DOFI-639925 format. One record per residue (C-alpha): x, y, z. Coordinates in steps of 0.05 Angstrom, whole numbers, plus 5000, padded with zeros to 4 digits. Example, Ala and Ser with C-alpha at 12.3 -4.5 7.8 and 13.67 -1.06 7.14 Angstrom:
! residues 2
524649105156/527349795143/
***
This chain:
! residues 614
484060203966/486559543932/491259113972/495158453956/494657914009/500257404008/498156763984/499956034013/505055653966/502454923979/508054693928/503354083900/505353693847/499953633790/499652943756/498652883685/492652493665/495252003612/494351323593/499151023552/506450743569/509450983505/514951563512/512752273483/518152803477/515953443503/519454093488/517154793525/522055113463/521754883391/527254643356/529654123412/533553443406/535952963459/541252463450/541651903504/546651393512/544250893469/538351223423/536851973397/531151983450/530251933523/523452103561/518851963611/513551513612/506651823599/503551413655/509451703705/509252483683/509352933736/512353693735/517653443787/520352723766/523652303814/531252243812/530051523785/525651783721/530452403702/532852383635/540152283613/543952503552/544153203518/538753683493/540754143439/536254723425/535955413398/534656063437/531956513379/536757073364/540856973432/547256713401/547857373360/546057843420/553458003436/551658523496/555658933532/554259503583/556560203563/555360933591/555761553562/557362173612/552262703597/557163323617/559463223549/554563703510/552063713466/552462943445/555462823378/557662283337/564462393370/562562363441/565761843475/562261143504/565560773557/564360023567/563859793635/562959053615/569058573592/565958263523/565057563560/558257243542/552257723538/551958233597/545758633603/540358993657/545259363698/544059903749/549960373781/551660253845/555260893866/558061483820/564861163806/561960733754/560960113794/554659733765/550959063786/549158713719/546558003695/551257633651/551156963628/557956723626/556856153674/551555823632/545456223661/542956863677/547157063747/548857663786/554857983780/559358673804/564259043771/567959683790/574559993781/580659583800/577058873791/580458453736/574358133725/567758213748/564957933822/559557423823/555057643878/550857233923/544556943897/540056263903/545055693882/539255293851/535955843810/537255853730/534556533722/536557183754/534757893733/533958623752/539458703807/539859313850/544259483907/541559953957/544260044035/548359444027/542358994003/541658643945/535358643912/533758163849/528657723811/529556983811/525556383789/527755793832/520655653872/515755233839/508855563838/502855183872/498955103802/500455063719/501455653683/503856083736/510756463730/516056293781/519156993779/519457403850/522957853886/528657703936/534058093975/540057884011/545358244059/551358364023/555358414090/553557894146/550357274138/547857384063/541456974075/536956944015/530057284037/523557253994/519757903992/513957673945/508757453982/508356623961/503856503906/505257223879/508657403816/513657993811/517658243758/522258933745/523759193822/525559963832/528060223902/526360983920/532661493929/531961414003/530960583999/525060664038/520060363983/519959853930/516359893864/514859243826/510659033765/506158493794/501757983762/498957853828/497157113846/493257023777/495556443731/497556693669/491956933627/494356813552/497557523550/503457553502/505358323478/503658653539/503458293614/498158553651/501858763711/500059313760/504559813797/505559583863/509059893924/511259633995/516159904046/522859544046/521459474120/514859144110/513758724040/507558474059/504059134065/502459213982/499559703957/497059753885/498560463864/496160393790/492859793745/496459643685/504359843682/511059553675/518159723688/517560253744/522360753766/522761263820/524161923817/526162093889/520861803940/514562053907/514061993837/514161303800/514361293719/512660683683/510960433612/504660133580/501560043517/496360703517/489660573486/492060863418/496560323407/502860673423/507460463482/508261093525/511161313592/505961433648/506961793713/504161703784/504762123847/506461693911/503762063974/508162174038/501262114080/499461384086/491961734100/491961834024/492861084011/485361034008/485061383940/489060833906/489260513851/489461213812/489461373742/496261543710/498662143675/501162013606/507862353593/510462173527/506262333458/502861823413/507461763342/513461363374/513660803427/517060903489/519760323535/523360163602/523960893632/529961113679/528461703717/533162213740/533462473806/533063173788/525963093774/526563413705/528662823661/527562103645/531661673595/527561233552/527860673498/524760843434/522360593366/520961113320/516361023256/520860943199/526960773237/529760083243/532960093305/531360213383/535260803416/536061103482/533261823481/532662353544/526062653552/525063323579/519463303628/518864173625/519564293555/515963633527/522463483480/526162903467/534262913462/537062383422/543162043451/545761333419/543361433350/548561973345/553061463373/551460823338/545660943291/545760233262/545559863338/539659673385/540060033451/536159753507/534659873582/537760503601/540060683672/542161343703/546961513760/545061823828/547762443809/544962473744/551362553707/552061853677/546961433625/548060773616/544860203573/546859553537/547859443460/551858903411/558459053428/560858993357/566458713320/571059323332/571359253404/575258803446/571458143466/568457523441/566357603376/566456913352/559656533356/560655853382/557055323341/555354993409/554855363476/553854933538/548055223586/546455013654/541554483666/536254333724/537953663713/544353303738/545152763685/542053203629/546953713592/544454313555/547554563494/545255203449/546155103382/548555743327/542155533280/535555243287/531854523282/538254013305/537853293296/543552783309/546052253266/545251623287/551951503324/550952203355/557652453327/555252923281/548953453286/545253723227/542454373233/539155063198/543655633206/538056163187/530856083165/531456573107/535056653042/541656603078/539255923106/540655243084/543454573114/550054553159/552753933189/557354053257/561653493297/557653373363/563053693403/563054393362/569954313335/568454333258/562454533217/561254403136/555454663092/551354193056/545954673024/546755433027/542956053001/536755773005/530755663055/531055003089/528054783157/526854233208/531353623198/531352943209/536352503205/535651743179/536951233241/538950793195/543451163143/549351563175/549952063117/542452183095/538552793127/531152923105/528653693113/524054203082/525454633026/521655273023/519255843060/518055653136/510655723166/507155983102/500055813077/498155123051/498755322979/505755552986/511055052952/515254703005/518354012989/520853473029/528153273005/532352723024/539653023021/545452493020/553152633026/559252293026/563252143092/570252243060/567752983049/568153133118/575353373130/578354033162/580454253083/573654353064/567754893085/562654683034/561753973015/557453662958/551253332967/545253052932/539253332936/532452902913/525753192920/520952682948/514453082941/510653382879/511354112873/504454212855/501853972930/503154562963/506454563034/509954023058/514154043112/516953743184/519553053165/520652543220/523851963193/521451243222/527050773266/527050313210/529350863157/523550663108/518751183120/517051923130/511652273170/510553003155/505753613153/502353703082/497154233064/495253922993/487853853020/487154523039/488954393114/495454223145/494053453160/499452863174/501952423113/507351823112/511451763054/516651333025/523251503051/526551332988/522351432926/517551932955/510951932936/512551852855/510651132860/504051122896/508751172958/504551643000/498151613051/494552113091/494851893167/490752503195/485052883160/480353453184/479554263184/484854353235/493054363235/496653773254/503953933254/511153733285/510452993277/515652583316/516451813307/517051423371/523751023382/520850373375/515950593321/509950443344/506751123360/507551763320/506952433368/504553103340/501753803355/495053983335/488854413349/484053863325/480154013396/479054723379/481054893309/478355623307/484555793357/490955723321/495255863385/492755363428/496254653408/496954013445/500353313441/497352773403/499152103388/497451633333/499350943309/502050933238/496850573212/491651193234/488650813293/488850913370/488351713358/487852033428/490652703466/495652733514/493653243574/499853503597/497154123636/491253763676/486453313673/480653193611/475353713628/480354213664/480354933643/488054863650/488654423584/485654943541/491255363554/495854823525/501055183477/505654533460/507354643384/513854303379/512953523394/
***
């Protein structure tokens, strides 16, 4: 029998081992810009860098960033009455949410179509309840300081949910844990996950006696991306510390009654499938756990995020079939071993996610893109405010990628897409107006000249390609007189600064004096850094090599005072194309050194660093 013991949360702060007083710009997500009161960037000094900064060291300004795909989600929550049989293209859906922001990961509260769900309408994922008669969703009690809530469930007047607000005791460990609160009474927030243990995706049994979760345990992150190595863990709601691992390797559990648990995982043949374990009522049988589960869905299609019916005869799953472009919700008959399509008959060209089932088994819910034909928010904002963990640091999500501010902060350059629909656009920093400079061409990674308000440097060509692929550094100049509300497209001059036969040249960063660019080039057969004349390019001997070696140096960024260049590299482990770390170097090529962000030099933590965008 495998048990999980509670761990003590020491909440210690790991001081970074760095030895230089110059600032470096860290990003846990690519495509980030900081707009300070006087400079484009504001950051902490390297010799004071800690995971939790004192208030006197908190940065001020605006972080502008992108979340890949997020601006296009437009999720609302829908249900289908399963008594409408057979389901056809004319079967009606009922939308339960109001078309504001994005809404997802719902569960029914009772049979009257009340649901508890996650919405980002307040600037971060929070918990809401909607039911008939409510003019707008009701925000439920949650952790005020938490910027992430997920998978809410209401059972027996208690709200269960995932939150990420308590800092773990060591790096590379998730903050995710399970909490609960009474909906009537003092509404005290109680942590159900032992301190130091990471839990996801709760499910409550029919009677409310047991909780099943996908648990990562107390292990630090092991570098798993496509399938988190979680176990299915069960504990009584009355005794959260009495945890039992019922099955190893599994995620997204769901109960049928009080004794059957379904979950998904990737099978040995590569197909994501649904599995089942039986949970005994007799505690004497617990010694047999963990057990090998029974595979329920066949190979040949991917099945995810199961939701069990209480009749014990069916499960709803999201599927991705071979040759199909969209994820759809289907019902799998456990006795006949056949699938019954649902959403493909209703909206064949939309993705549908995360099914949930009413307790009477008559209603099936899911979330999907609401579409333009349904009332609700349909216009994607240029800039969207997002809740920030730091008081004086604002957060804005852009509809695009690779933002870069103009010298005075009044304008923002971005790439609207990273394919043939891309190009370069300019947006007012208040999000009110937007103009197109280049369209119908792949462009990425913009750097606004600090000394010329209407000069932008960018990369023209396909992103993240081989060293031999032609990608060129361009200097884009436009006239301010064209920035008016009468125009959507404005003329610009595009000057190519690199030779076409030099392969992949990308990720430019302009020096503070506006005279030079540092960029990444694959012209030697390896992706290293070069410095280029910002006006004439390399055509008059205006280029020199900054780094050299059989590794990848990329994403350079010039410091505000010009004495250092920070960049991302795997030179410490060239055979690992995933593990990048921060390096700094002087513009003359001297004083190259690595910045150990995750721990002291020589520790195992620094080998886990994946800092790709600096």
